[in-house]
mmCIF file of the N, C-alpha and C atoms, coordinates in Angstrom:
data_MODEL
# 
_entry.id   MODEL 
# 
loop_
_atom_site.group_PDB 
_atom_site.id 
_atom_site.type_symbol 
_atom_site.label_atom_id 
_atom_site.label_alt_id 
_atom_site.label_comp_id 
_atom_site.label_asym_id 
_atom_site.label_entity_id 
_atom_site.label_seq_id 
_atom_site.pdbx_PDB_ins_code 
_atom_site.Cartn_x 
_atom_site.Cartn_y 
_atom_site.Cartn_z 
_atom_site.occupancy 
_atom_site.B_iso_or_equiv 
_atom_site.pdbx_formal_charge 
_atom_site.auth_seq_id 
_atom_site.auth_comp_id 
_atom_site.auth_asym_id 
_atom_site.auth_atom_id 
_atom_site.pdbx_PDB_model_num 
ATOM 1   N N  . MET A 1 1  ? 9.782   -10.761 12.660  1.00 0.00 ? 1  MET A N  1 
ATOM 2   C CA . MET A 1 1  ? 9.263   -12.099 12.858  1.00 0.00 ? 1  MET A CA 1 
ATOM 3   C C  . MET A 1 1  ? 8.494   -12.538 11.610  1.00 0.00 ? 1  MET A C  1 
ATOM 4   N N  . ALA A 1 2  ? 8.727   -13.734 11.168  1.00 0.00 ? 2  ALA A N  1 
ATOM 5   C CA . ALA A 1 2  ? 8.098   -14.250 9.961   1.00 0.00 ? 2  ALA A CA 1 
ATOM 6   C C  . ALA A 1 2  ? 6.641   -14.617 10.237  1.00 0.00 ? 2  ALA A C  1 
ATOM 7   N N  . GLU A 1 3  ? 5.802   -14.298 9.270   1.00 0.00 ? 3  GLU A N  1 
ATOM 8   C CA . GLU A 1 3  ? 4.397   -14.680 9.365   1.00 0.00 ? 3  GLU A CA 1 
ATOM 9   C C  . GLU A 1 3  ? 4.206   -15.968 8.569   1.00 0.00 ? 3  GLU A C  1 
ATOM 10  N N  . LEU A 1 4  ? 3.952   -17.063 9.282   1.00 0.00 ? 4  LEU A N  1 
ATOM 11  C CA . LEU A 1 4  ? 3.784   -18.351 8.630   1.00 0.00 ? 4  LEU A CA 1 
ATOM 12  C C  . LEU A 1 4  ? 2.304   -18.624 8.386   1.00 0.00 ? 4  LEU A C  1 
ATOM 13  N N  . MET A 1 5  ? 2.014   -19.088 7.179   1.00 0.00 ? 5  MET A N  1 
ATOM 14  C CA . MET A 1 5  ? 0.642   -19.409 6.809   1.00 0.00 ? 5  MET A CA 1 
ATOM 15  C C  . MET A 1 5  ? 0.505   -20.918 6.635   1.00 0.00 ? 5  MET A C  1 
ATOM 16  N N  . LYS A 1 6  ? -0.683  -21.418 6.913   1.00 0.00 ? 6  LYS A N  1 
ATOM 17  C CA . LYS A 1 6  ? -0.996  -22.820 6.678   1.00 0.00 ? 6  LYS A CA 1 
ATOM 18  C C  . LYS A 1 6  ? -1.291  -23.000 5.191   1.00 0.00 ? 6  LYS A C  1 
ATOM 19  N N  . LEU A 1 7  ? -1.344  -24.252 4.767   1.00 0.00 ? 7  LEU A N  1 
ATOM 20  C CA . LEU A 1 7  ? -1.614  -24.560 3.368   1.00 0.00 ? 7  LEU A CA 1 
ATOM 21  C C  . LEU A 1 7  ? -2.934  -23.943 2.909   1.00 0.00 ? 7  LEU A C  1 
ATOM 22  N N  . GLU A 1 8  ? -3.955  -24.053 3.715   1.00 0.00 ? 8  GLU A N  1 
ATOM 23  C CA . GLU A 1 8  ? -5.262  -23.502 3.351   1.00 0.00 ? 8  GLU A CA 1 
ATOM 24  C C  . GLU A 1 8  ? -5.183  -21.984 3.181   1.00 0.00 ? 8  GLU A C  1 
ATOM 25  N N  . GLU A 1 9  ? -4.428  -21.339 4.060   1.00 0.00 ? 9  GLU A N  1 
ATOM 26  C CA . GLU A 1 9  ? -4.306  -19.889 4.011   1.00 0.00 ? 9  GLU A CA 1 
ATOM 27  C C  . GLU A 1 9  ? -3.548  -19.431 2.767   1.00 0.00 ? 9  GLU A C  1 
ATOM 28  N N  . VAL A 1 10 ? -2.468  -20.132 2.418   1.00 0.00 ? 10 VAL A N  1 
ATOM 29  C CA . VAL A 1 10 ? -1.704  -19.739 1.233   1.00 0.00 ? 10 VAL A CA 1 
ATOM 30  C C  . VAL A 1 10 ? -2.508  -20.014 -0.036  1.00 0.00 ? 10 VAL A C  1 
ATOM 31  N N  . ALA A 1 11 ? -3.306  -21.070 -0.045  1.00 0.00 ? 11 ALA A N  1 
ATOM 32  C CA . ALA A 1 11 ? -4.175  -21.345 -1.195  1.00 0.00 ? 11 ALA A CA 1 
ATOM 33  C C  . ALA A 1 11 ? -5.192  -20.218 -1.362  1.00 0.00 ? 11 ALA A C  1 
ATOM 34  N N  . ASP A 1 12 ? -5.758  -19.774 -0.259  1.00 0.00 ? 12 ASP A N  1 
ATOM 35  C CA . ASP A 1 12 ? -6.687  -18.639 -0.282  1.00 0.00 ? 12 ASP A CA 1 
ATOM 36  C C  . ASP A 1 12 ? -5.982  -17.371 -0.746  1.00 0.00 ? 12 ASP A C  1 
ATOM 37  N N  . TYR A 1 13 ? -4.797  -17.136 -0.207  1.00 0.00 ? 13 TYR A N  1 
ATOM 38  C CA . TYR A 1 13 ? -4.003  -15.945 -0.521  1.00 0.00 ? 13 TYR A CA 1 
ATOM 39  C C  . TYR A 1 13 ? -3.670  -15.879 -2.012  1.00 0.00 ? 13 TYR A C  1 
ATOM 40  N N  . LEU A 1 14 ? -3.317  -17.012 -2.593  1.00 0.00 ? 14 LEU A N  1 
ATOM 41  C CA . LEU A 1 14 ? -2.955  -17.059 -4.013  1.00 0.00 ? 14 LEU A CA 1 
ATOM 42  C C  . LEU A 1 14 ? -4.159  -17.331 -4.911  1.00 0.00 ? 14 LEU A C  1 
ATOM 43  N N  . ARG A 1 15 ? -5.308  -17.575 -4.298  1.00 0.00 ? 15 ARG A N  1 
ATOM 44  C CA . ARG A 1 15 ? -6.551  -17.843 -5.026  1.00 0.00 ? 15 ARG A CA 1 
ATOM 45  C C  . ARG A 1 15 ? -6.436  -19.046 -5.951  1.00 0.00 ? 15 ARG A C  1 
ATOM 46  N N  . VAL A 1 16 ? -5.895  -20.123 -5.396  1.00 0.00 ? 16 VAL A N  1 
ATOM 47  C CA . VAL A 1 16 ? -5.787  -21.384 -6.129  1.00 0.00 ? 16 VAL A CA 1 
ATOM 48  C C  . VAL A 1 16 ? -6.297  -22.505 -5.224  1.00 0.00 ? 16 VAL A C  1 
ATOM 49  N N  . ALA A 1 17 ? -6.501  -23.667 -5.805  1.00 0.00 ? 17 ALA A N  1 
ATOM 50  C CA . ALA A 1 17 ? -6.949  -24.824 -5.027  1.00 0.00 ? 17 ALA A CA 1 
ATOM 51  C C  . ALA A 1 17 ? -5.807  -25.348 -4.156  1.00 0.00 ? 17 ALA A C  1 
ATOM 52  N N  . GLU A 1 18 ? -6.161  -25.962 -3.060  1.00 0.00 ? 18 GLU A N  1 
ATOM 53  C CA . GLU A 1 18 ? -5.156  -26.550 -2.166  1.00 0.00 ? 18 GLU A CA 1 
ATOM 54  C C  . GLU A 1 18 ? -4.339  -27.606 -2.901  1.00 0.00 ? 18 GLU A C  1 
ATOM 55  N N  . LYS A 1 19 ? -4.962  -28.332 -3.791  1.00 0.00 ? 19 LYS A N  1 
ATOM 56  C CA . LYS A 1 19 ? -4.269  -29.365 -4.568  1.00 0.00 ? 19 LYS A CA 1 
ATOM 57  C C  . LYS A 1 19 ? -3.141  -28.743 -5.396  1.00 0.00 ? 19 LYS A C  1 
ATOM 58  N N  . THR A 1 20 ? -3.357  -27.541 -5.896  1.00 0.00 ? 20 THR A N  1 
ATOM 59  C CA . THR A 1 20 ? -2.323  -26.836 -6.663  1.00 0.00 ? 20 THR A CA 1 
ATOM 60  C C  . THR A 1 20 ? -1.114  -26.535 -5.779  1.00 0.00 ? 20 THR A C  1 
ATOM 61  N N  . ILE A 1 21 ? -1.364  -26.136 -4.556  1.00 0.00 ? 21 ILE A N  1 
ATOM 62  C CA . ILE A 1 21 ? -0.265  -25.849 -3.624  1.00 0.00 ? 21 ILE A CA 1 
ATOM 63  C C  . ILE A 1 21 ? 0.504   -27.131 -3.329  1.00 0.00 ? 21 ILE A C  1 
ATOM 64  N N  . TYR A 1 22 ? -0.204  -28.251 -3.111  1.00 0.00 ? 22 TYR A N  1 
ATOM 65  C CA . TYR A 1 22 ? 0.468   -29.534 -2.895  1.00 0.00 ? 22 TYR A CA 1 
ATOM 66  C C  . TYR A 1 22 ? 1.363   -29.884 -4.084  1.00 0.00 ? 22 TYR A C  1 
ATOM 67  N N  . ARG A 1 23 ? 0.875   -29.655 -5.285  1.00 0.00 ? 23 ARG A N  1 
ATOM 68  C CA . ARG A 1 23 ? 1.667   -29.954 -6.485  1.00 0.00 ? 23 ARG A CA 1 
ATOM 69  C C  . ARG A 1 23 ? 2.910   -29.079 -6.558  1.00 0.00 ? 23 ARG A C  1 
ATOM 70  N N  . LEU A 1 24 ? 2.766   -27.811 -6.222  1.00 0.00 ? 24 LEU A N  1 
ATOM 71  C CA . LEU A 1 24 ? 3.916   -26.908 -6.226  1.00 0.00 ? 24 LEU A CA 1 
ATOM 72  C C  . LEU A 1 24 ? 4.941   -27.312 -5.175  1.00 0.00 ? 24 LEU A C  1 
ATOM 73  N N  . VAL A 1 25 ? 4.476   -27.744 -4.027  1.00 0.00 ? 25 VAL A N  1 
ATOM 74  C CA . VAL A 1 25 ? 5.386   -28.205 -2.971  1.00 0.00 ? 25 VAL A CA 1 
ATOM 75  C C  . VAL A 1 25 ? 6.139   -29.448 -3.445  1.00 0.00 ? 25 VAL A C  1 
ATOM 76  N N  . ASP A 1 26 ? 5.417   -30.384 -4.067  1.00 0.00 ? 26 ASP A N  1 
ATOM 77  C CA . ASP A 1 26 ? 6.057   -31.610 -4.570  1.00 0.00 ? 26 ASP A CA 1 
ATOM 78  C C  . ASP A 1 26 ? 7.142   -31.308 -5.594  1.00 0.00 ? 26 ASP A C  1 
ATOM 79  N N  . LYS A 1 27 ? 6.925   -30.315 -6.432  1.00 0.00 ? 27 LYS A N  1 
ATOM 80  C CA . LYS A 1 27 ? 7.889   -29.949 -7.475  1.00 0.00 ? 27 LYS A CA 1 
ATOM 81  C C  . LYS A 1 27 ? 8.930   -28.954 -6.968  1.00 0.00 ? 27 LYS A C  1 
ATOM 82  N N  . ARG A 1 28 ? 8.829   -28.624 -5.676  1.00 0.00 ? 28 ARG A N  1 
ATOM 83  C CA . ARG A 1 28 ? 9.694   -27.604 -5.070  1.00 0.00 ? 28 ARG A CA 1 
ATOM 84  C C  . ARG A 1 28 ? 9.598   -26.285 -5.825  1.00 0.00 ? 28 ARG A C  1 
ATOM 85  N N  . GLY A 1 29 ? 8.389   -25.991 -6.264  1.00 0.00 ? 29 GLY A N  1 
ATOM 86  C CA . GLY A 1 29 ? 8.151   -24.776 -7.025  1.00 0.00 ? 29 GLY A CA 1 
ATOM 87  C C  . GLY A 1 29 ? 7.726   -23.607 -6.172  1.00 0.00 ? 29 GLY A C  1 
ATOM 88  N N  . ILE A 1 30 ? 7.509   -23.846 -4.895  1.00 0.00 ? 30 ILE A N  1 
ATOM 89  C CA . ILE A 1 30 ? 7.057   -22.784 -4.000  1.00 0.00 ? 30 ILE A CA 1 
ATOM 90  C C  . ILE A 1 30 ? 7.839   -22.912 -2.690  1.00 0.00 ? 30 ILE A C  1 
ATOM 91  N N  . PRO A 1 31 ? 8.271   -21.806 -2.108  1.00 0.00 ? 31 PRO A N  1 
ATOM 92  C CA . PRO A 1 31 ? 9.028   -21.896 -0.857  1.00 0.00 ? 31 PRO A CA 1 
ATOM 93  C C  . PRO A 1 31 ? 8.134   -22.363 0.293   1.00 0.00 ? 31 PRO A C  1 
ATOM 94  N N  . ALA A 1 32 ? 8.528   -23.453 0.926   1.00 0.00 ? 32 ALA A N  1 
ATOM 95  C CA . ALA A 1 32 ? 7.732   -24.025 2.013   1.00 0.00 ? 32 ALA A CA 1 
ATOM 96  C C  . ALA A 1 32 ? 8.641   -24.568 3.101   1.00 0.00 ? 32 ALA A C  1 
ATOM 97  N N  . ILE A 1 33 ? 8.107   -24.625 4.296   1.00 0.00 ? 33 ILE A N  1 
ATOM 98  C CA . ILE A 1 33 ? 8.826   -25.140 5.463   1.00 0.00 ? 33 ILE A CA 1 
ATOM 99  C C  . ILE A 1 33 ? 7.991   -26.274 6.049   1.00 0.00 ? 33 ILE A C  1 
ATOM 100 N N  . ARG A 1 34 ? 8.639   -27.370 6.355   1.00 0.00 ? 34 ARG A N  1 
ATOM 101 C CA . ARG A 1 34 ? 7.932   -28.509 6.955   1.00 0.00 ? 34 ARG A CA 1 
ATOM 102 C C  . ARG A 1 34 ? 8.002   -28.363 8.474   1.00 0.00 ? 34 ARG A C  1 
ATOM 103 N N  . VAL A 1 35 ? 6.845   -28.284 9.117   1.00 0.00 ? 35 VAL A N  1 
ATOM 104 C CA . VAL A 1 35 ? 6.765   -28.209 10.572  1.00 0.00 ? 35 VAL A CA 1 
ATOM 105 C C  . VAL A 1 35 ? 5.967   -29.423 11.028  1.00 0.00 ? 35 VAL A C  1 
ATOM 106 N N  . GLY A 1 36 ? 6.662   -30.392 11.581  1.00 0.00 ? 36 GLY A N  1 
ATOM 107 C CA . GLY A 1 36 ? 5.995   -31.640 11.940  1.00 0.00 ? 36 GLY A CA 1 
ATOM 108 C C  . GLY A 1 36 ? 5.541   -32.349 10.678  1.00 0.00 ? 36 GLY A C  1 
ATOM 109 N N  . HIS A 1 37 ? 4.252   -32.589 10.599  1.00 0.00 ? 37 HIS A N  1 
ATOM 110 C CA . HIS A 1 37 ? 3.693   -33.255 9.424   1.00 0.00 ? 37 HIS A CA 1 
ATOM 111 C C  . HIS A 1 37 ? 2.942   -32.285 8.517   1.00 0.00 ? 37 HIS A C  1 
ATOM 112 N N  . GLN A 1 38 ? 3.119   -30.990 8.749   1.00 0.00 ? 38 GLN A N  1 
ATOM 113 C CA . GLN A 1 38 ? 2.376   -30.007 7.975   1.00 0.00 ? 38 GLN A CA 1 
ATOM 114 C C  . GLN A 1 38 ? 3.317   -29.014 7.312   1.00 0.00 ? 38 GLN A C  1 
ATOM 115 N N  . TRP A 1 39 ? 2.872   -28.459 6.197   1.00 0.00 ? 39 TRP A N  1 
ATOM 116 C CA . TRP A 1 39 ? 3.631   -27.447 5.489   1.00 0.00 ? 39 TRP A CA 1 
ATOM 117 C C  . TRP A 1 39 ? 3.241   -26.071 5.993   1.00 0.00 ? 39 TRP A C  1 
ATOM 118 N N  . ARG A 1 40 ? 4.236   -25.200 6.085   1.00 0.00 ? 40 ARG A N  1 
ATOM 119 C CA . ARG A 1 40 ? 4.013   -23.796 6.441   1.00 0.00 ? 40 ARG A CA 1 
ATOM 120 C C  . ARG A 1 40 ? 4.693   -22.942 5.376   1.00 0.00 ? 40 ARG A C  1 
ATOM 121 N N  . PHE A 1 41 ? 4.158   -21.747 5.179   1.00 0.00 ? 41 PHE A N  1 
ATOM 122 C CA . PHE A 1 41 ? 4.634   -20.870 4.119   1.00 0.00 ? 41 PHE A CA 1 
ATOM 123 C C  . PHE A 1 41 ? 4.865   -19.482 4.696   1.00 0.00 ? 41 PHE A C  1 
ATOM 124 N N  . ASP A 1 42 ? 6.083   -18.969 4.520   1.00 0.00 ? 42 ASP A N  1 
ATOM 125 C CA . ASP A 1 42 ? 6.427   -17.628 4.979   1.00 0.00 ? 42 ASP A CA 1 
ATOM 126 C C  . ASP A 1 42 ? 5.834   -16.632 3.997   1.00 0.00 ? 42 ASP A C  1 
ATOM 127 N N  . LYS A 1 43 ? 4.990   -15.734 4.499   1.00 0.00 ? 43 LYS A N  1 
ATOM 128 C CA . LYS A 1 43 ? 4.283   -14.787 3.636   1.00 0.00 ? 43 LYS A CA 1 
ATOM 129 C C  . LYS A 1 43 ? 5.247   -13.925 2.825   1.00 0.00 ? 43 LYS A C  1 
ATOM 130 N N  . ALA A 1 44 ? 6.322   -13.464 3.435   1.00 0.00 ? 44 ALA A N  1 
ATOM 131 C CA . ALA A 1 44 ? 7.299   -12.628 2.723   1.00 0.00 ? 44 ALA A CA 1 
ATOM 132 C C  . ALA A 1 44 ? 7.967   -13.422 1.601   1.00 0.00 ? 44 ALA A C  1 
ATOM 133 N N  . ALA A 1 45 ? 8.314   -14.683 1.867   1.00 0.00 ? 45 ALA A N  1 
ATOM 134 C CA . ALA A 1 45 ? 8.943   -15.532 0.849   1.00 0.00 ? 45 ALA A CA 1 
ATOM 135 C C  . ALA A 1 45 ? 7.966   -15.816 -0.292  1.00 0.00 ? 45 ALA A C  1 
ATOM 136 N N  . ILE A 1 46 ? 6.684   -15.993 0.035   1.00 0.00 ? 46 ILE A N  1 
ATOM 137 C CA . ILE A 1 46 ? 5.667   -16.220 -0.987  1.00 0.00 ? 46 ILE A CA 1 
ATOM 138 C C  . ILE A 1 46 ? 5.520   -14.977 -1.863  1.00 0.00 ? 46 ILE A C  1 
ATOM 139 N N  . ASP A 1 47 ? 5.528   -13.802 -1.253  1.00 0.00 ? 47 ASP A N  1 
ATOM 140 C CA . ASP A 1 47 ? 5.421   -12.555 -2.025  1.00 0.00 ? 47 ASP A CA 1 
ATOM 141 C C  . ASP A 1 47 ? 6.604   -12.400 -2.980  1.00 0.00 ? 47 ASP A C  1 
ATOM 142 N N  . ILE A 1 48 ? 7.810   -12.710 -2.517  1.00 0.00 ? 48 ILE A N  1 
ATOM 143 C CA . ILE A 1 48 ? 9.001   -12.625 -3.365  1.00 0.00 ? 48 ILE A CA 1 
ATOM 144 C C  . ILE A 1 48 ? 8.913   -13.652 -4.488  1.00 0.00 ? 48 ILE A C  1 
ATOM 145 N N  . TRP A 1 49 ? 8.539   -14.882 -4.153  1.00 0.00 ? 49 TRP A N  1 
ATOM 146 C CA . TRP A 1 49 ? 8.396   -15.955 -5.143  1.00 0.00 ? 49 TRP A CA 1 
ATOM 147 C C  . TRP A 1 49 ? 7.365   -15.575 -6.192  1.00 0.00 ? 49 TRP A C  1 
ATOM 148 N N  . LEU A 1 50 ? 6.253   -15.008 -5.744  1.00 0.00 ? 50 LEU A N  1 
ATOM 149 C CA . LEU A 1 50 ? 5.188   -14.612 -6.656  1.00 0.00 ? 50 LEU A CA 1 
ATOM 150 C C  . LEU A 1 50 ? 5.670   -13.520 -7.611  1.00 0.00 ? 50 LEU A C  1 
ATOM 151 N N  . HIS A 1 51 ? 6.392   -12.558 -7.079  1.00 0.00 ? 51 HIS A N  1 
ATOM 152 C CA . HIS A 1 51 ? 6.923   -11.470 -7.911  1.00 0.00 ? 51 HIS A CA 1 
ATOM 153 C C  . HIS A 1 51 ? 7.931   -11.999 -8.933  1.00 0.00 ? 51 HIS A C  1 
ATOM 154 N N  . GLN A 1 52 ? 8.798   -12.896 -8.509  1.00 0.00 ? 52 GLN A N  1 
ATOM 155 C CA . GLN A 1 52 ? 9.822   -13.442 -9.402  1.00 0.00 ? 52 GLN A CA 1 
ATOM 156 C C  . GLN A 1 52 ? 9.245   -14.360 -10.467 1.00 0.00 ? 52 GLN A C  1 
ATOM 157 N N  . ASN A 1 53 ? 8.138   -15.010 -10.176 1.00 0.00 ? 53 ASN A N  1 
ATOM 158 C CA . ASN A 1 53 ? 7.568   -15.982 -11.100 1.00 0.00 ? 53 ASN A CA 1 
ATOM 159 C C  . ASN A 1 53 ? 6.356   -15.469 -11.868 1.00 0.00 ? 53 ASN A C  1 
ATOM 160 N N  . SER A 1 54 ? 6.020   -14.211 -11.662 1.00 0.00 ? 54 SER A N  1 
ATOM 161 C CA . SER A 1 54 ? 4.896   -13.670 -12.427 1.00 0.00 ? 54 SER A CA 1 
ATOM 162 C C  . SER A 1 54 ? 5.396   -13.301 -13.814 1.00 0.00 ? 54 SER A C  1 
ATOM 163 N N  . THR A 1 55 ? 4.523   -13.429 -14.760 1.00 0.00 ? 55 THR A N  1 
ATOM 164 C CA . THR A 1 55 ? 4.887   -13.085 -16.132 1.00 0.00 ? 55 THR A CA 1 
ATOM 165 C C  . THR A 1 55 ? 4.056   -11.894 -16.566 1.00 0.00 ? 55 THR A C  1 
ATOM 166 N N  . ASP A 1 56 ? 4.709   -10.999 -17.231 1.00 0.00 ? 56 ASP A N  1 
ATOM 167 C CA . ASP A 1 56 ? 3.988   -9.868  -17.806 1.00 0.00 ? 56 ASP A CA 1 
ATOM 168 C C  . ASP A 1 56 ? 3.486   -10.303 -19.168 1.00 0.00 ? 56 ASP A C  1 
ATOM 169 N N  . THR A 1 57 ? 2.210   -10.549 -19.245 1.00 0.00 ? 57 THR A N  1 
ATOM 170 C CA . THR A 1 57 ? 1.645   -10.968 -20.514 1.00 0.00 ? 57 THR A CA 1 
ATOM 171 C C  . THR A 1 57 ? 0.882   -9.815  -21.124 1.00 0.00 ? 57 THR A C  1 
ATOM 172 N N  . LYS A 1 58 ? 1.043   -9.675  -22.397 1.00 0.00 ? 58 LYS A N  1 
ATOM 173 C CA . LYS A 1 58 ? 0.323   -8.643  -23.121 1.00 0.00 ? 58 LYS A CA 1 
ATOM 174 C C  . LYS A 1 58 ? -0.654  -9.322  -24.053 1.00 0.00 ? 58 LYS A C  1 
ATOM 175 N N  . VAL A 1 59 ? -1.847  -8.825  -24.035 1.00 0.00 ? 59 VAL A N  1 
ATOM 176 C CA . VAL A 1 59 ? -2.881  -9.382  -24.884 1.00 0.00 ? 59 VAL A CA 1 
ATOM 177 C C  . VAL A 1 59 ? -2.993  -8.507  -26.115 1.00 0.00 ? 59 VAL A C  1 
ATOM 178 N N  . ARG A 1 60 ? -3.035  -9.172  -27.226 1.00 0.00 ? 60 ARG A N  1 
ATOM 179 C CA . ARG A 1 60 ? -3.164  -8.446  -28.487 1.00 0.00 ? 60 ARG A CA 1 
ATOM 180 C C  . ARG A 1 60 ? -4.557  -8.680  -29.043 1.00 0.00 ? 60 ARG A C  1 
ATOM 181 N N  . VAL A 1 61 ? -5.291  -7.613  -29.208 1.00 0.00 ? 61 VAL A N  1 
ATOM 182 C CA . VAL A 1 61 ? -6.664  -7.696  -29.714 1.00 0.00 ? 61 VAL A CA 1 
ATOM 183 C C  . VAL A 1 61 ? -6.672  -7.157  -31.132 1.00 0.00 ? 61 VAL A C  1 
ATOM 184 N N  . THR A 1 62 ? -7.204  -7.962  -32.030 1.00 0.00 ? 62 THR A N  1 
ATOM 185 C CA . THR A 1 62 ? -7.298  -7.529  -33.427 1.00 0.00 ? 62 THR A CA 1 
ATOM 186 C C  . THR A 1 62 ? -8.738  -7.548  -33.864 1.00 0.00 ? 62 THR A C  1 
ATOM 187 N N  . LYS A 1 63 ? -9.067  -6.639  -34.754 1.00 0.00 ? 63 LYS A N  1 
ATOM 188 C CA . LYS A 1 63 ? -10.412 -6.577  -35.298 1.00 0.00 ? 63 LYS A CA 1 
ATOM 189 C C  . LYS A 1 63 ? -10.474 -7.422  -36.555 1.00 0.00 ? 63 LYS A C  1 
ATOM 190 N N  . LYS A 1 64 ? -11.610 -8.019  -36.779 1.00 0.00 ? 64 LYS A N  1 
ATOM 191 C CA . LYS A 1 64 ? -11.821 -8.796  -37.987 1.00 0.00 ? 64 LYS A CA 1 
ATOM 192 C C  . LYS A 1 64 ? -12.773 -8.100  -38.908 1.00 0.00 ? 64 LYS A C  1 
# 
């Protein structure tokens, strides 16, 4: 059974502002399901999306 999260919950889960989630939904950048007038987010789909869209960044520190 899928675990659906509300917008507030997914914003908390991803540690971003709710406005950021709205922007991602508008750009279809995050997997979301419309239930009535509210957005719902499948936790498993969010985890997959997060893994696929994460970037491995390496920081290079140099001495002066």
